[in-house]
Every structure is written in C-alpha cells, then in structure tokens.
Biotite code that builds the C-alpha atoms (Angstrom):
import biotite.structure as struc

atoms = struc.array([
    struc.Atom([116.602, 104.688, 110.355], chain_id="A", res_id=1, res_name="UNK", atom_name="CA", element="C"),
    struc.Atom([119.769, 106.201, 112.306], chain_id="A", res_id=2, res_name="UNK", atom_name="CA", element="C"),
    struc.Atom([119.487, 105.628, 115.795], chain_id="A", res_id=3, res_name="UNK", atom_name="CA", element="C"),
    struc.Atom([119.833, 109.212, 116.542], chain_id="A", res_id=4, res_name="UNK", atom_name="CA", element="C"),
    struc.Atom([116.514, 110.307, 113.433], chain_id="A", res_id=5, res_name="UNK", atom_name="CA", element="C"),
    struc.Atom([114.071, 112.651, 115.856], chain_id="A", res_id=6, res_name="UNK", atom_name="CA", element="C"),
    struc.Atom([111.117, 113.137, 114.878], chain_id="A", res_id=7, res_name="UNK", atom_name="CA", element="C"),
    struc.Atom([109.472, 116.604, 117.115], chain_id="A", res_id=8, res_name="UNK", atom_name="CA", element="C"),
    struc.Atom([105.635, 115.665, 117.958], chain_id="A", res_id=9, res_name="UNK", atom_name="CA", element="C"),
    struc.Atom([103.408, 118.487, 119.888], chain_id="A", res_id=10, res_name="UNK", atom_name="CA", element="C"),
    struc.Atom([101.130, 116.298, 122.676], chain_id="A", res_id=11, res_name="UNK", atom_name="CA", element="C"),
    struc.Atom([98.614, 117.801, 124.341], chain_id="A", res_id=12, res_name="UNK", atom_name="CA", element="C"),
    struc.Atom([99.161, 118.511, 127.758], chain_id="A", res_id=13, res_name="UNK", atom_name="CA", element="C"),
    struc.Atom([96.676, 116.431, 128.709], chain_id="A", res_id=14, res_name="UNK", atom_name="CA", element="C"),
    struc.Atom([98.062, 113.399, 126.951], chain_id="A", res_id=15, res_name="UNK", atom_name="CA", element="C"),
    struc.Atom([101.826, 114.725, 127.897], chain_id="A", res_id=16, res_name="UNK", atom_name="CA", element="C"),
    struc.Atom([100.413, 113.891, 131.634], chain_id="A", res_id=17, res_name="UNK", atom_name="CA", element="C"),
    struc.Atom([99.303, 111.103, 130.619], chain_id="A", res_id=18, res_name="UNK", atom_name="CA", element="C"),
    struc.Atom([102.139, 109.755, 129.204], chain_id="A", res_id=19, res_name="UNK", atom_name="CA", element="C"),
    struc.Atom([104.166, 110.967, 132.054], chain_id="A", res_id=20, res_name="UNK", atom_name="CA", element="C"),
    struc.Atom([101.479, 108.829, 134.608], chain_id="A", res_id=21, res_name="UNK", atom_name="CA", element="C"),
    struc.Atom([102.366, 105.308, 132.195], chain_id="A", res_id=22, res_name="UNK", atom_name="CA", element="C"),
    struc.Atom([106.069, 106.189, 132.158], chain_id="A", res_id=23, res_name="UNK", atom_name="CA", element="C"),
    struc.Atom([105.697, 106.095, 135.891], chain_id="A", res_id=24, res_name="UNK", atom_name="CA", element="C"),
    struc.Atom([103.870, 103.143, 136.162], chain_id="A", res_id=25, res_name="UNK", atom_name="CA", element="C"),
    struc.Atom([106.040, 100.968, 133.970], chain_id="A", res_id=26, res_name="UNK", atom_name="CA", element="C"),
    struc.Atom([109.327, 102.249, 134.520], chain_id="A", res_id=27, res_name="UNK", atom_name="CA", element="C"),
    struc.Atom([110.083, 103.243, 131.347], chain_id="A", res_id=28, res_name="UNK", atom_name="CA", element="C"),
    struc.Atom([111.164, 106.062, 130.075], chain_id="A", res_id=29, res_name="UNK", atom_name="CA", element="C"),
    struc.Atom([109.132, 108.600, 127.258], chain_id="A", res_id=30, res_name="UNK", atom_name="CA", element="C"),
    struc.Atom([111.957, 107.733, 124.422], chain_id="A", res_id=31, res_name="UNK", atom_name="CA", element="C"),
    struc.Atom([111.195, 103.790, 125.278], chain_id="A", res_id=32, res_name="UNK", atom_name="CA", element="C"),
    struc.Atom([107.297, 103.964, 125.569], chain_id="A", res_id=33, res_name="UNK", atom_name="CA", element="C"),
    struc.Atom([106.714, 106.261, 122.231], chain_id="A", res_id=34, res_name="UNK", atom_name="CA", element="C"),
    struc.Atom([109.416, 104.151, 120.599], chain_id="A", res_id=35, res_name="UNK", atom_name="CA", element="C"),
    struc.Atom([107.358, 100.803, 120.918], chain_id="A", res_id=36, res_name="UNK", atom_name="CA", element="C"),
    struc.Atom([104.013, 102.279, 120.379], chain_id="A", res_id=37, res_name="UNK", atom_name="CA", element="C"),
    struc.Atom([105.464, 103.136, 116.651], chain_id="A", res_id=38, res_name="UNK", atom_name="CA", element="C"),
    struc.Atom([107.124, 100.258, 116.489], chain_id="A", res_id=39, res_name="UNK", atom_name="CA", element="C"),
    struc.Atom([103.976, 98.384, 117.390], chain_id="A", res_id=40, res_name="UNK", atom_name="CA", element="C"),
    struc.Atom([101.516, 100.776, 114.833], chain_id="A", res_id=41, res_name="UNK", atom_name="CA", element="C"),
    struc.Atom([104.220, 100.389, 111.827], chain_id="A", res_id=42, res_name="UNK", atom_name="CA", element="C"),
    struc.Atom([103.947, 95.909, 112.120], chain_id="A", res_id=43, res_name="UNK", atom_name="CA", element="C"),
    struc.Atom([100.400, 96.168, 112.281], chain_id="A", res_id=44, res_name="UNK", atom_name="CA", element="C"),
    struc.Atom([100.045, 98.733, 108.991], chain_id="A", res_id=45, res_name="UNK", atom_name="CA", element="C"),
    struc.Atom([102.173, 96.449, 107.171], chain_id="A", res_id=46, res_name="UNK", atom_name="CA", element="C"),
    struc.Atom([101.077, 93.464, 107.819], chain_id="A", res_id=47, res_name="UNK", atom_name="CA", element="C"),
    struc.Atom([97.165, 94.452, 107.172], chain_id="A", res_id=48, res_name="UNK", atom_name="CA", element="C"),
    struc.Atom([98.116, 96.777, 104.299], chain_id="A", res_id=49, res_name="UNK", atom_name="CA", element="C"),
    struc.Atom([95.889, 99.723, 106.361], chain_id="A", res_id=50, res_name="UNK", atom_name="CA", element="C"),
    struc.Atom([95.060, 100.919, 109.516], chain_id="A", res_id=51, res_name="UNK", atom_name="CA", element="C"),
    struc.Atom([91.814, 102.592, 110.561], chain_id="A", res_id=52, res_name="UNK", atom_name="CA", element="C"),
    struc.Atom([92.086, 105.404, 112.821], chain_id="A", res_id=53, res_name="UNK", atom_name="CA", element="C"),
    struc.Atom([90.841, 105.350, 115.857], chain_id="A", res_id=54, res_name="UNK", atom_name="CA", element="C"),
    struc.Atom([93.678, 102.917, 116.753], chain_id="A", res_id=55, res_name="UNK", atom_name="CA", element="C"),
    struc.Atom([93.120, 100.756, 120.199], chain_id="A", res_id=56, res_name="UNK", atom_name="CA", element="C"),
    struc.Atom([95.685, 99.077, 121.458], chain_id="A", res_id=57, res_name="UNK", atom_name="CA", element="C"),
    struc.Atom([94.764, 95.995, 123.878], chain_id="A", res_id=58, res_name="UNK", atom_name="CA", element="C"),
    struc.Atom([96.249, 93.975, 126.583], chain_id="A", res_id=59, res_name="UNK", atom_name="CA", element="C"),
    struc.Atom([97.730, 90.098, 126.160], chain_id="A", res_id=60, res_name="UNK", atom_name="CA", element="C"),
    struc.Atom([94.581, 89.278, 128.831], chain_id="A", res_id=61, res_name="UNK", atom_name="CA", element="C"),
    struc.Atom([92.342, 90.555, 126.229], chain_id="A", res_id=62, res_name="UNK", atom_name="CA", element="C"),
    struc.Atom([93.575, 89.344, 123.436], chain_id="A", res_id=63, res_name="UNK", atom_name="CA", element="C"),
    struc.Atom([93.813, 85.949, 125.154], chain_id="A", res_id=64, res_name="UNK", atom_name="CA", element="C"),
    struc.Atom([89.965, 86.733, 125.990], chain_id="A", res_id=65, res_name="UNK", atom_name="CA", element="C"),
    struc.Atom([89.087, 87.351, 122.732], chain_id="A", res_id=66, res_name="UNK", atom_name="CA", element="C"),
    struc.Atom([91.290, 84.322, 121.282], chain_id="A", res_id=67, res_name="UNK", atom_name="CA", element="C"),
    struc.Atom([88.793, 82.003, 124.088], chain_id="A", res_id=68, res_name="UNK", atom_name="CA", element="C"),
    struc.Atom([85.941, 83.415, 122.275], chain_id="A", res_id=69, res_name="UNK", atom_name="CA", element="C"),
    struc.Atom([86.672, 81.541, 118.791], chain_id="A", res_id=70, res_name="UNK", atom_name="CA", element="C"),
])
C-alpha cells in the first residue's frame, strides 16, 4: 500500500473526543494512533485467521498478569 493511500472513516463525536484525549495523553497524532491500531488488528487477524467483535485491547501490564496465571 502506498504511504499516501487514504481511507475516510466517520466517527461519532464521543469517539472523536476520546481519540483526541488519547492523542493528548500520548503525545501522538491521530493518524499515528489510528494506523497503529489498524496494524495491530491486521496482525491478529492474519495470525488467528479470524476475529471476534467486539475487540478488546489490553495493556502490557494486563497481559503480563494473564501470563502469570497460566
């Protein structure tokens, strides 16, 4: 995919506000956050060959806690 390929997505105002807050907290811009989320999503689907919605994203700390329970 070319770097300049674009996809237009409509967001509910509440989600857009949440995205803006995330960007403020992380110091990242919206395209970077959205691109990272999509890359993670695509990686999981390619690996698992399926996806179940709703999708949940967990932090590294939460993942480590889950791994300790195994």
